[in-house]
Every structure is written in C-alpha cells, then in structure tokens.
DSSP file (Angstrom, degrees, kcal/mol; ACC not computed):
  #  RESIDUE AA STRUCTURE BP1 BP2  ACC     N-H-->O    O-->H-N    N-H-->O    O-->H-N    TCO  KAPPA ALPHA  PHI   PSI    X-CA   Y-CA   Z-CA
    1    1 A M              0   0    0      0, 0.0    23,-1.1     0, 0.0     2,-0.4   0.000 360.0 360.0 360.0 142.3   18.3   -9.2   11.4
    2    2 A K  E     -A   23   0A   0     21,-0.2     2,-0.5    19,-0.0    21,-0.2  -0.874 360.0-156.9-118.3 149.9   15.6   -6.7   10.6
    3    3 A K  E     -A   22   0A   0     19,-2.9    19,-3.3    -2,-0.4     2,-0.4  -0.980  20.7-125.9-124.0 134.3   15.9   -3.0    9.8
    4    4 A I  E     -A   21   0A   0     -2,-0.5     2,-0.5    17,-0.2    17,-0.2  -0.631  19.7-153.4 -73.7 127.5   13.1   -0.6   10.3
    5    5 A I  E     +A   20   0A   0     15,-2.7    15,-1.2    -2,-0.4    14,-0.4  -0.908  22.6 163.3-107.0 127.3   12.1    1.4    7.3
    6    6 A T        +     0   0    0     -2,-0.5     6,-0.1    58,-0.2    12,-0.0  -0.998   9.1 174.5-143.5 141.6   10.5    4.9    7.8
    7    7 A T    >   -     0   0    0     -2,-0.3     3,-1.0     4,-0.1    54,-0.1  -0.995  33.0-138.9-142.1 146.5    9.9    7.8    5.7
    8    8 A P  T 3  S+     0   0    0      0, 0.0     4,-0.1     0, 0.0    -1,-0.0   0.620  98.1  76.9 -74.7  -7.7    8.1   11.1    6.2
    9    9 A N  T 3  S+     0   0    0     51,-0.1    51,-0.2     2,-0.1    29,-0.1   0.328  95.3  51.7 -86.9   7.1    6.7   10.8    2.6
   10   10 A A  S <  S-     0   0    0     -3,-1.0    -3,-0.1    50,-0.1    26,-0.1  -0.956 106.9 -79.7-134.4 156.0    4.2    8.1    3.9
   11   11 A P        -     0   0    0      0, 0.0    -4,-0.1     0, 0.0    -2,-0.1  -0.150  48.1-112.5 -60.9 145.3    1.7    8.5    6.7
   12   12 A A        -     0   0    0      1,-0.1     6,-0.1    -4,-0.1    -6,-0.0  -0.445  47.7 -86.8 -73.6 150.1    3.2    7.9   10.2
   13   13 A P        -     0   0    0      0, 0.0    -1,-0.1     0, 0.0     6,-0.1  -0.285  28.7-151.5 -59.0 149.3    1.9    4.6   11.9
   14   14 A I  S    S+     0   0    0     -3,-0.1    -2,-0.0     2,-0.0     0, 0.0  -0.121  77.3  17.0-109.1  29.1   -1.4    5.0   13.8
   15   15 A G  S    S-     0   0    0      2,-0.2     2,-1.9     0, 0.0     0, 0.0  -0.936 112.5 -46.4-172.7-169.1   -0.6    2.2   16.1
   16   16 A P  S    S+     0   0    0      0, 0.0     2,-0.3     0, 0.0    -2,-0.0  -0.491 100.0  80.8 -81.3  70.8    2.4    0.0   17.4
   17   17 A Y  S    S-     0   0    0     -2,-1.9     2,-0.3    13,-0.0    -2,-0.2  -0.919  70.8-113.9-157.8 176.6    3.9   -0.9   14.2
   18   18 A N        -     0   0    0     -2,-0.3    12,-0.2     1,-0.1     3,-0.1  -0.757  29.4-111.2-120.6 166.6    6.3    0.5   11.5
   19   19 A Q  S    S-     0   0    0    -14,-0.4    11,-2.8    -2,-0.3     2,-0.3   0.910  95.0 -21.7 -62.6 -41.2    5.8    1.5    7.9
   20   20 A A  E     -AB   5  29A   0    -15,-1.2   -15,-2.7     9,-0.2     2,-0.4  -0.986  54.1-136.3-166.4 160.7    8.0   -1.5    6.8
   21   21 A I  E     -AB   4  28A   0      7,-2.0     7,-2.8    -2,-0.3     2,-0.7  -0.999  11.2-151.7-129.1 130.4   10.5   -3.9    7.9
   22   22 A L  E     +AB   3  27A   0    -19,-3.3   -19,-2.9    -2,-0.4     2,-0.6  -0.882  16.2 178.9-101.1 113.2   13.5   -5.0    5.8
   23   23 A S  E >   -AB   2  26A   0      3,-3.4     3,-2.9    -2,-0.7     2,-0.2  -0.957  66.8 -48.2-119.3 116.6   14.7   -8.6    6.7
   24   24 A G  T 3  S-     0   0    0    -23,-1.1   -21,-0.1    -2,-0.6    -2,-0.0  -0.471 124.2 -24.2  62.5-125.7   17.7   -9.6    4.5
   25   25 A N  T 3  S+     0   0    0     -2,-0.2   101,-2.6    -3,-0.1     2,-0.5   0.307 119.8  99.4 -98.3   4.5   16.6   -8.6    1.0
   26   26 A T  E <   -BC  23 125A   0     -3,-2.9    -3,-3.4    99,-0.2     2,-0.5  -0.837  55.3-158.8-103.6 132.8   12.9   -8.8    1.7
   27   27 A L  E     -BC  22 124A   0     97,-3.9    97,-2.7    -2,-0.5     2,-0.6  -0.936   2.9-167.4-112.3 123.0   10.7   -5.9    2.5
   28   28 A Y  E     -BC  21 123A   0     -7,-2.8    -7,-2.0    -2,-0.5     2,-0.3  -0.927  11.3-161.6-106.3 109.8    7.5   -6.2    4.4
   29   29 A T  E     -B   20   0A   0     93,-2.5    -9,-0.2    -2,-0.6     2,-0.2  -0.650  15.7-123.1 -95.1 147.7    5.3   -3.2    4.3
   30   30 A S        -     0   0    0    -11,-2.8    92,-0.2    -2,-0.3     2,-0.1  -0.465  48.3 -80.6 -68.9 151.3    2.4   -2.4    6.6
   31   31 A G        -     0   0    0     -2,-0.2     2,-0.4    90,-0.1    90,-0.3  -0.363  48.6-147.3 -58.6 130.4   -0.9   -1.8    5.1
   32   32 A Q  B     -D  120   0A   0     88,-2.9    88,-1.8    -2,-0.1     2,-0.2  -0.821  14.0-172.2-100.2 135.9   -1.3    1.6    3.7
   33   33 A I        -     0   0    0     -2,-0.4     2,-2.1    86,-0.2    86,-0.1  -0.639  44.7 -77.4-116.8-179.7   -4.5    3.6    3.6
   34   34 A A  S    S+     0   0    0     84,-0.4     9,-3.0    -2,-0.2     2,-0.5  -0.341  73.6 135.8 -82.8  62.4   -5.4    6.9    2.0
   35   35 A I  E     -G   42   0B   0     -2,-2.1     7,-0.2     7,-0.2    -2,-0.0  -0.903  53.8-131.2-101.8 129.5   -3.8    9.4    4.4
   36   36 A D  E  >> -G   41   0B   0      5,-3.1     4,-2.0    -2,-0.5     5,-0.5  -0.732  12.0-149.0 -79.2 119.7   -1.8   12.3    2.9
   37   37 A P  T  45S+     0   0    0      0, 0.0    -1,-0.2     0, 0.0   -27,-0.1   0.686  92.7  57.3 -63.2 -20.3    1.5   12.3    4.7
   38   38 A K  T  45S+     0   0    0    -29,-0.1    -2,-0.0     1,-0.1   -28,-0.0   0.891 124.2  18.5 -73.6 -43.3    1.7   16.2    4.4
   39   39 A T  T  45S-     0   0    0     -3,-0.3    -1,-0.1     2,-0.2     3,-0.1   0.511  91.7-131.8-108.5 -10.5   -1.5   17.0    6.0
   40   40 A N  T  <5 +     0   0    0     -4,-2.0     2,-0.3     1,-0.2    -5,-0.0   0.697  65.6 133.2  59.1  20.2   -2.2   13.7    8.0
   41   41 A A  E   < -G   36   0B   0     -5,-0.5    -5,-3.1     1,-0.1    -1,-0.2  -0.697  63.6-104.8 -95.5 148.2   -5.8   13.9    6.5
   42   42 A L  E     -G   35   0B   0     -2,-0.3     2,-0.8    -7,-0.2    -7,-0.2  -0.454  22.3-143.7 -60.3 138.7   -7.8   11.2    4.8
   43   43 A V        +     0   0    0     -9,-3.0    10,-0.1    -2,-0.1    -9,-0.1  -0.890  39.3 152.1-105.8  95.9   -8.1   11.4    1.1
   44   44 A L        +     0   0    0     -2,-0.8     3,-0.1     1,-0.1    -1,-0.1  -0.279  18.7 120.4-126.3  53.0  -11.6   10.1    0.5
   45   45 A G  S    S-     0   0    0      1,-0.3     2,-0.2     2,-0.1    -1,-0.1   0.969  86.1 -21.4 -72.1 -80.0  -13.0   11.7   -2.7
   46   46 A D  S  > S-     0   0    0     -3,-0.0     4,-2.4     1,-0.0    -1,-0.3  -0.722  71.3 -99.5-121.1 175.1  -13.8    8.8   -4.9
   47   47 A I  H  > S+     0   0    0     -2,-0.2     4,-2.9     1,-0.2     5,-0.2   0.883 123.6  52.7 -64.2 -36.2  -12.4    5.1   -4.8
   48   48 A E  H  > S+     0   0    0      1,-0.2     4,-2.4     2,-0.2    -1,-0.2   0.961 111.1  44.8 -63.5 -49.0  -10.0    5.9   -7.6
   49   49 A T  H  > S+     0   0    0      2,-0.2     4,-2.0     1,-0.2    -2,-0.2   0.899 115.0  49.9 -62.4 -41.4   -8.5    9.0   -5.8
   50   50 A E  H  X S+     0   0    0     -4,-2.4     4,-2.1     1,-0.2    -1,-0.2   0.940 111.0  48.0 -63.7 -44.5   -8.3    7.0   -2.5
   51   51 A T  H  X S+     0   0    0     -4,-2.9     4,-2.4     1,-0.2    -2,-0.2   0.877 107.8  54.9 -58.9 -42.8   -6.5    4.1   -4.2
   52   52 A K  H  X S+     0   0    0     -4,-2.4     4,-2.6     2,-0.2    -1,-0.2   0.898 107.1  51.7 -55.4 -46.9   -4.0    6.4   -5.9
   53   53 A Q  H  X S+     0   0    0     -4,-2.0     4,-2.7     1,-0.2     5,-0.2   0.919 108.4  50.8 -61.6 -43.2   -3.1    7.8   -2.5
   54   54 A V  H  X S+     0   0    0     -4,-2.1     4,-2.3     1,-0.2    -2,-0.2   0.940 111.1  48.3 -59.2 -46.6   -2.6    4.4   -1.1
   55   55 A M  H  X S+     0   0    0     -4,-2.4     4,-2.6     1,-0.2    -2,-0.2   0.867 109.8  51.3 -61.1 -38.6   -0.3    3.5   -4.1
   56   56 A H  H  X S+     0   0    0     -4,-2.6     4,-2.1     2,-0.2    -1,-0.2   0.921 110.6  49.3 -67.4 -40.1    1.7    6.7   -3.7
   57   57 A N  H  X S+     0   0    0     -4,-2.7     4,-1.8     1,-0.2    -2,-0.2   0.937 111.1  49.7 -61.8 -42.1    2.2    6.0    0.0
   58   58 A L  H  X S+     0   0    0     -4,-2.3     4,-2.7    -5,-0.2    -2,-0.2   0.934 108.9  53.2 -60.4 -43.1    3.3    2.4   -0.8
   59   59 A K  H  X S+     0   0    0     -4,-2.6     4,-2.6     1,-0.2    -1,-0.2   0.841 107.6  51.5 -56.5 -38.6    5.7    3.9   -3.4
   60   60 A A  H  X S+     0   0    0     -4,-2.1     4,-1.5     2,-0.2    -1,-0.2   0.854 109.7  47.8 -64.1 -38.7    7.2    6.2   -0.8
   61   61 A V  H  X S+     0   0    0     -4,-1.8     4,-0.7     2,-0.2    -2,-0.2   0.906 113.1  49.2 -71.9 -46.1    7.8    3.3    1.6
   62   62 A L  H ><>S+     0   0    0     -4,-2.7     5,-2.2     1,-0.2     3,-1.6   0.956 110.8  50.9 -54.6 -51.2    9.4    1.3   -1.3
   63   63 A E  H ><5S+     0   0    0     -4,-2.6     3,-1.5     1,-0.3    -1,-0.2   0.842 102.0  59.4 -57.4 -33.4   11.6    4.2   -2.2
   64   64 A A  H 3<5S+     0   0    0     -4,-1.5    -1,-0.3     1,-0.3    -2,-0.2   0.697 109.4  45.1 -71.5 -18.8   12.8    4.6    1.4
   65   65 A A  T <<5S-     0   0    0     -3,-1.6    -1,-0.3    -4,-0.7    -2,-0.2   0.297 122.8-108.2-100.4   7.2   14.1    1.0    1.1
   66   66 A N  T < 5S+     0   0    0     -3,-1.5     2,-0.2     1,-0.3    -3,-0.2   0.845  81.8 119.7  61.3  41.6   15.6    1.7   -2.3
   67   67 A M      < -     0   0    0     -5,-2.2    -1,-0.3    -8,-0.1     2,-0.2  -0.777  46.3-155.7-123.6 165.6   13.0   -0.3   -4.0
   68   68 A T    >   -     0   0    0     -2,-0.2     3,-2.0    -3,-0.1     4,-0.3  -0.803  44.3 -88.9-132.6 179.9   10.3    0.1   -6.6
   69   69 A F  G >  S+     0   0    0      1,-0.3     3,-1.6    -2,-0.2    26,-0.0   0.780 120.9  71.6 -58.8 -26.1    7.0   -1.6   -7.6
   70   70 A E  G 3  S+     0   0    0      1,-0.2    -1,-0.3    26,-0.1    26,-0.0   0.732  94.2  54.2 -65.6 -15.5    9.2   -3.8   -9.9
   71   71 A H  G <  S+     0   0    0     -3,-2.0    54,-3.3    53,-0.1     2,-0.4   0.527  81.9 112.6 -88.1  -9.4   10.5   -5.5   -6.7
   72   72 A V  E <   +E  124   0A   0     -3,-1.6    52,-0.3    52,-0.3     3,-0.1  -0.515  34.4 169.9 -74.7 124.7    7.1   -6.3   -5.4
   73   73 A V  E     +     0   0A   0     50,-2.8    30,-1.9    -2,-0.4     2,-0.3   0.617  67.3  19.4-104.9 -21.6    6.4  -10.1   -5.4
   74   74 A K  E     -Ef 123 103A   0     49,-1.9    49,-3.0    28,-0.2    -1,-0.3  -0.978  60.9-174.6-154.1 137.7    3.2  -10.2   -3.4
   75   75 A S  E     -Ef 122 104A   0     28,-1.7    30,-1.4    -2,-0.3     2,-0.4  -0.965  10.7-153.8-130.4 150.2    0.4   -7.6   -2.6
   76   76 A S  E     -Ef 121 105A   0     45,-2.7    45,-1.7    -2,-0.3     2,-0.5  -0.992  10.0-164.9-120.1 120.5   -2.7   -7.9   -0.4
   77   77 A I  E     -Ef 120 106A   0     28,-2.6    30,-2.7    -2,-0.4     2,-0.5  -0.934   3.5-170.8-111.2 132.7   -5.7   -5.7   -1.1
   78   78 A F  E     +Ef 119 107A   0     41,-2.9    41,-2.2    -2,-0.5     2,-0.4  -0.975  12.8 176.0-120.7 120.5   -8.4   -5.3    1.5
   79   79 A I  E     -Ef 118 108A   0     28,-2.8    30,-2.3    -2,-0.5    39,-0.2  -0.946  34.0-140.9-133.2 153.3  -11.6   -3.4    0.4
   80   80 A S  S    S+     0   0    0     37,-1.8     2,-0.3    -2,-0.4    38,-0.1   0.657  92.4  32.9 -83.6 -16.6  -14.9   -2.6    2.0
   81   81 A N    >   -     0   0    0     36,-0.4     3,-2.5     1,-0.1    -1,-0.2  -0.895  59.5-156.6-152.9 112.1  -16.9   -3.2   -1.1
   82   82 A M  G >  S+     0   0    0     -2,-0.3     3,-1.4     1,-0.3     4,-0.3   0.643  92.9  75.2 -63.2 -12.3  -16.3   -5.7   -3.9
   83   83 A D  G 3  S+     0   0    0      1,-0.2     3,-0.3     2,-0.1    -1,-0.3   0.712  92.2  55.6 -65.8 -21.3  -18.3   -3.6   -6.2
   84   84 A D  G <> S+     0   0    0     -3,-2.5     4,-2.6     1,-0.2     5,-0.3   0.364  77.7 103.9 -89.9   2.5  -15.2   -1.2   -6.3
   85   85 A F  H <> S+     0   0    0     -3,-1.4     4,-2.7     1,-0.2    -1,-0.2   0.897  77.6  46.5 -63.2 -39.2  -12.9   -4.0   -7.4
   86   86 A A  H  > S+     0   0    0     -3,-0.3     4,-1.6    -4,-0.3    -1,-0.2   0.926 115.7  47.1 -68.7 -40.8  -12.6   -3.0  -11.1
   87   87 A K  H  > S+     0   0    0     -4,-0.3     4,-1.9     1,-0.2    -2,-0.2   0.945 116.2  43.8 -66.6 -44.3  -12.0    0.7  -10.2
   88   88 A I  H  X S+     0   0    0     -4,-2.6     4,-2.7     1,-0.2    -1,-0.2   0.909 111.5  53.6 -62.2 -44.3   -9.4   -0.2   -7.7
   89   89 A N  H  X S+     0   0    0     -4,-2.7     4,-2.6    -5,-0.3    -1,-0.2   0.792 105.4  54.8 -58.0 -32.7   -7.9   -2.7   -9.9
   90   90 A A  H  X S+     0   0    0     -4,-1.6     4,-0.7     2,-0.2    -1,-0.2   0.926 112.3  42.4 -69.0 -47.4   -7.4   -0.1  -12.7
   91   91 A V  H >< S+     0   0    0     -4,-1.9     3,-0.8     2,-0.2     4,-0.2   0.926 115.3  48.5 -71.3 -42.3   -5.6    2.2  -10.5
   92   92 A Y  H >< S+     0   0    0     -4,-2.7     3,-1.9     1,-0.2     4,-0.3   0.915 108.6  54.9 -56.3 -51.1   -3.5   -0.5   -8.9
   93   93 A G  H >< S+     0   0    0     -4,-2.6     3,-0.7     1,-0.3    -1,-0.2   0.640  95.3  67.9 -65.2 -14.9   -2.6   -2.0  -12.3
   94   94 A S  T << S+     0   0    0     -3,-0.8    -1,-0.3    -4,-0.7    -2,-0.2   0.571  95.8  57.0 -81.4  -5.2   -1.3    1.4  -13.5
   95   95 A F  T <  S+     0   0    0     -3,-1.9     2,-0.3    -4,-0.2    -1,-0.2   0.489 105.7  56.5 -93.1  -8.2    1.5    1.1  -11.0
   96   96 A F  S <  S-     0   0    0     -3,-0.7     2,-0.7    -4,-0.3     5,-0.1  -0.880  82.2-117.5-124.4 152.6    2.8   -2.2  -12.4
   97   97 A D    >   -     0   0    0     -2,-0.3     3,-1.4     1,-0.2     4,-0.2  -0.842  31.0-139.2 -85.8 124.4    4.0   -3.7  -15.7
   98   98 A E  G >  S+     0   0    0     -2,-0.7     3,-1.0     1,-0.3    -1,-0.2   0.814  99.3  60.6 -58.7 -35.0    1.3   -6.4  -16.3
   99   99 A A  G 3  S+     0   0    0      1,-0.2    -1,-0.3    -3,-0.1    -2,-0.0   0.827 118.4  27.2 -65.4 -28.7    4.1   -8.8  -17.6
  100  100 A S  G <  S+     0   0    0     -3,-1.4    -1,-0.2     2,-0.0    -2,-0.2   0.087  88.6 144.7-123.1  19.1    5.9   -8.7  -14.2
  101  101 A A    <   -     0   0    0     -3,-1.0     3,-0.1    -4,-0.2    -3,-0.1  -0.257  49.3-110.5 -57.8 147.3    3.0   -8.0  -11.9
  102  102 A P        -     0   0    0      0, 0.0   -28,-0.2     0, 0.0   -29,-0.1  -0.203  30.9 -90.0 -75.6 172.0    3.1   -9.5   -8.5
  103  103 A A  E     +f   74   0A   0    -30,-1.9   -28,-1.7   -27,-0.0     2,-0.3  -0.388  58.2 177.2 -65.2 160.2    1.0  -12.4   -7.0
  104  104 A R  E     -f   75   0A   0    -30,-0.2     2,-0.3    -3,-0.1   -28,-0.2  -0.984  30.1-157.3-169.1 148.2   -2.1  -10.9   -5.2
  105  105 A E  E     -f   76   0A   0    -30,-1.4   -28,-2.6    -2,-0.3     2,-0.4  -0.956   9.4-156.9-128.2 156.6   -5.2  -11.4   -3.3
  106  106 A T  E     -f   77   0A   0     -2,-0.3     2,-0.4   -30,-0.2   -28,-0.2  -0.995  14.8-178.1-132.5 126.0   -8.2   -9.2   -2.9
  107  107 A V  E     -f   78   0A   0    -30,-2.7   -28,-2.8    -2,-0.4     2,-0.4  -0.975  22.5-137.8-129.9 128.6  -10.4   -9.6    0.0
  108  108 A Q  E     -f   79   0A   0     -2,-0.4     2,-0.3   -30,-0.2   -28,-0.2  -0.738  29.2-170.4 -82.5 134.3  -13.6   -7.8    1.0
  109  109 A V        -     0   0    0    -30,-2.3     3,-0.1    -2,-0.4   -31,-0.0  -0.817  31.7-121.7-123.0 162.2  -13.7   -7.0    4.7
  110  110 A A  S    S-     0   0    0     -2,-0.3     2,-0.3     1,-0.3    -1,-0.1   0.808  90.4  -1.0 -75.4 -27.0  -16.4   -5.7    6.9
  111  111 A R        -     0   0    0    -32,-0.1    -1,-0.3     6,-0.0     6,-0.1  -0.948  59.3-157.3-164.5 136.9  -14.4   -2.7    8.1
  112  112 A L    >   -     0   0    0      4,-0.5     3,-2.2    -2,-0.3     4,-0.1  -0.769  45.3 -70.5-113.5 165.3  -11.1   -1.0    7.7
  113  113 A P  G >  S+     0   0    0      0, 0.0     3,-1.8     0, 0.0    -1,-0.1  -0.184 118.9   2.9 -54.6 141.8   -9.1    1.5    9.9
  114  114 A K  G 3  S-     0   0    0      1,-0.3   -72,-0.0    -3,-0.1    -3,-0.0   0.725 122.9 -79.4  52.8  21.4  -10.6    4.9   10.0
  115  115 A N  G <  S+     0   0    0     -3,-2.2    -1,-0.3     1,-0.1   -35,-0.0   0.769  82.4 158.9  62.9  26.6  -13.4    3.7    7.8
  116  116 A V    <   -     0   0    0     -3,-1.8    -4,-0.5    -4,-0.1    -1,-0.1  -0.217  44.4-130.7 -74.2 174.8  -11.6    3.8    4.6
  117  117 A N  S    S+     0   0    0      1,-0.2   -37,-1.8   -38,-0.1   -36,-0.4   0.565  82.4  33.0-103.0 -21.6  -12.5    1.8    1.5
  118  118 A V  E     + E   0  79A   0    -39,-0.2   -84,-0.4   -38,-0.1     2,-0.4  -0.983  51.3 179.6-150.8 133.8   -9.2    0.3    0.6
  119  119 A E  E     - E   0  78A   0    -41,-2.2   -41,-2.9    -2,-0.4     2,-0.4  -1.000  11.9-175.2-129.6 129.0   -5.9   -1.0    2.3
  120  120 A I  E     +DE  32  77A   0    -88,-1.8   -88,-2.9    -2,-0.4     2,-0.3  -0.984   6.3 179.7-132.4 142.4   -3.0   -2.4    0.5
  121  121 A S  E     - E   0  76A   0    -45,-1.7   -45,-2.7    -2,-0.4     2,-0.3  -0.947  10.8-160.1-132.2 154.0    0.2   -4.0    1.7
  122  122 A V  E     - E   0  75A   0     -2,-0.3   -93,-2.5   -47,-0.2     2,-0.4  -0.940  16.5-148.1-137.3 156.3    3.1   -5.4   -0.3
  123  123 A I  E     -CE  28  74A   0    -49,-3.0   -50,-2.8    -2,-0.3   -49,-1.9  -0.999  26.9-175.8-119.2 125.1    6.1   -7.8    0.0
  124  124 A A  E     -CE  27  72A   0    -97,-2.7   -97,-3.9    -2,-0.4     2,-0.4  -0.922  10.9-158.5-124.8 152.7    9.2   -6.8   -2.2
  125  125 A V  E      C   26   0A   0    -54,-3.3   -99,-0.2    -2,-0.3    -2,-0.0  -0.985 360.0 360.0-131.4 134.8   12.5   -8.5   -2.8
  126  126 A K              0   0    0   -101,-2.6  -100,-0.1    -2,-0.4    -1,-0.1   0.497 360.0 360.0 -90.1 360.0   15.6   -7.0   -4.0
C-alpha cells in the first residue's frame, strides 16, 4: 500500500506526480529543483545557492514523512554541467554525516525542468 506524502514546505508538483510516496517503510521522493515553496519562484543565484534550496526542499519532504537525511539510503543527482560537481558536492555533503552517507550517482544531463542546473531525488528507509 502506498501513502502520498505532501507538504507546503516544499514546492508543489509541476506535473502529474506527488512530492513523495511512502510504501511500507520506504520513501521515494520526486526530484526536487530550486523552487522556493513560499514564493514559487526559482532560486538561481549561484550553483551553491541553488543546491542549498534543493536540499532544503528535500529536507521538508523527508520531515513530512517523519524522516531525516539519516534515513536516506540512495540519492540521484542530475546536473547540467559536470564542472559544477565539486560545488554541488560540497553543499550536498553538508547535509549528511560522511560515515553514514547514502549510495549515490551523479549524472550530467542535457536539460532539466525549468532550465535549472541541479535536480536531486532520494530514497529513504525507516
């Protein structure tokens, strides 16, 4: 059985999907981009600011499911420019304890929704 997870503290979906689905003890989040949920505006200053907004959006979705980044077992990072990897990685890494960080892949893509530079999704388990 699946439970839809939603919170006003993360951006509303911009298509036919939900912020996250909880199936048993496993949470599957949709990819988050740098939209400020309070203003519905993109946050596109520099790559660090953009990544920080993405991570705050993920944090809000995790919290709506009564989870934290400690519960994350897998993450997927999609970036528009691999040259930004180190900067994105530094911000991303600040949200995790390195000793218990999740499995991850980072993939450069040709284009992301709304022409953002980074999109991240996670899978978390309680």
